[in-house]
C-alpha positions as a printed Julia matrix, in Angstrom:
68×3 Matrix{Float64}:
 70.03  -136.88  138.39
 67.74  -137.53  141.38
 68.79  -134.76  143.7
 65.66  -134.9   145.81
 65.57  -138.69  146.02
 65.03  -140.1   149.49
 67.72  -142.51  150.69
 65.97  -145.67  151.84
 68.82  -146.39  154.23
 68.55  -143.14  156.19
 64.91  -142.08  155.73
 62.63  -141.98  158.75
 59.21  -143.62  158.71
 57.69  -140.13  158.55
 59.73  -139.28  155.43
 58.82  -142.6   153.81
 55.11  -141.9   154.36
 55.39  -138.93  151.99
 56.11  -141.31  149.11
 53.34  -142.34  146.7
 51.37  -145.39  147.91
 53.35  -145.64  151.16
 51.25  -145.28  154.28
 52.24  -145.41  157.95
 52.27  -149.2   158.22
 54.34  -149.75  155.06
 56.75  -147.0   156.1
 57.19  -148.72  159.47
 57.77  -152.07  157.77
 60.48  -150.56  155.57
 62.26  -149.19  158.65
 61.87  -152.49  160.52
 63.19  -154.46  157.55
 66.23  -152.19  157.38
 66.87  -152.57  161.11
 66.54  -156.36  160.9
 68.49  -157.03  157.7
 70.8   -154.07  157.35
 70.97  -151.42  154.64
 69.23  -151.86  151.33
 71.72  -152.68  148.57
 69.35  -151.93  145.7
 65.88  -150.5   145.21
 64.67  -153.98  144.25
 65.38  -155.11  147.83
 62.16  -153.31  148.73
 60.3   -156.23  147.16
 61.4   -158.29  150.19
 59.38  -156.01  152.49
 55.92  -157.5   153.15
 53.25  -155.5   151.36
 55.51  -154.03  148.7
 55.1   -155.39  145.2
 56.18  -154.37  141.72
 53.47  -151.71  141.34
 54.49  -149.87  144.53
 58.17  -150.18  143.63
 57.39  -148.63  140.25
 55.39  -145.81  141.89
 58.25  -144.78  144.21
 61.21  -145.75  142.0
 61.93  -142.19  140.87
 61.58  -140.79  144.39
 64.04  -143.04  146.24
 67.65  -144.11  146.09
 70.07  -146.25  148.08
 73.56  -145.19  149.05
 75.81  -148.12  149.98
């Protein structure tokens, strides 16, 4: 299905920046959240990252995945 999807649990900040609506500071926050709280269990966990809301989640939804 989503062969090119970026795994949120292994992606670097630089890789995350390539996503729609994700700039350097948001990419860094995603990485910091992952380091602080452990791997993402679901894409919806991104909503816990400060600065990410439903519209950004929708914009990147088809570009990312999480592998447990």
